Residue, then its C-alpha position, 0 to 999 in steps of 0.5 A: m910572184k907574191f903579193d905586194f901589201v907596200p901598195l896597199w899600204v901607201s894607198l891606206r896611209l894616203g886616203l886617212l891623210v886626206t880624209i883626216l884634211a879634207f875635214l879639218t878644211m870643208t868643215p868650216l867651208a860647209w858651214y860658211t856656205v850653210r849659214k852665209d847668203t853673200p856672192l862670195r857663198r856661191f862662188l866659193e860653192s862652185l870652186l869647191v864643186i867643180p873638181l867633181s866634174l872634171p876629168p881627173t887627168v885634166l884636174g891633175f893636168y892643171i895641177l901639175l902646171c900651178w906647182s911648175p916653177r913657171f906660175f906663182p904657185g911654183k915659184a913661192l913653193g920652190a923658193m921654201g924648199f918645197s917639190l909637191p909634184f911625184t911626192f907623197l905629200g903632193l898626192v895627199v894636196a892634189c887628193t885632198i882639192a878632187h876628192g876634199p868636195h865629196m866630204y863638202q857636200s856630206l857636211r852641208t847637206s848634215f848641216a842644212r838640215i841642222e833648224g837655226d834654233l837650236w843655234n839660237a837657243s844655244l846663243l841666248l843660253g849663254k853658250g859660245p858660237v865655238e861651243t854651240f857648234f862642238r856640241i850640238v852641231l857636229p854631234l848632230s852631223r854625225r852621220g854626215i860626217i861619216s858619210g864623208v868620211l867615207t866617201t871621200f876616202l874610197h874616192t881617194l882608195g880607188d883613184f888611178g887617174l889623178v895619182l898616175m900624173i901628180g906621183g908617177s909609180i915610185p914604190a914606196e911613195t906614190r906607187t897605190i894599189s889601184i896603179a900596183l893594179y894596172e901595173q899587174v895587168e899589163k905585165m899580165n900578171y893576173a894572179v896577182a892583179h886578181r888579189y889587188a882588185a879583190v883587197l879594192i871590191g872588199i873595201s868598197f863594199l864595206g863602205v858601201y854597206v855602211l853608207s846604205k845602212l846610214q841612209k835606211e837610217s836618216 
């Protein structure tokens, strides 16, 4: 059997979209939890980190329940004509919930290292909060951003339990490279399984190498 590149493309597209969505959603949340010390902050922080401590199948099970017509989110989505289970869009949303916390932790750690005097000095010079954030905070958090991007992407790329639970194995839609690898092992097509595994190992090695370089430079 020849190597099928479609599952790899599905995985790369999924990882890219999840990473972008995680960055857009976790950046303001990370900045808020760094700047504010309120009960809401502590609750929000706990809520964001919970997915990291749950087995992927447990998280996937409750996401599926939440999206079912029996509960309000599922009813609301159905009324708007959306059906997330066993769709690529559902995978993107579920993986963002599961792996977005990796982005959050990296961004929060970087934001916390920025001295408040820099922020205050910029405001005193007449720069607005938004301009200060984009011109000072984000550039100074470059390493944390890269670390969050790589960590989120690699965890999404290698996800198996959550992806199988939420998306199943629909060809060219939700069958990722990790699921394709599992299916080839089940069929005892070890030659193809080795190729899928080699691709995952190669991408993971590059990601870990870059992360180690960032840690040495910090």
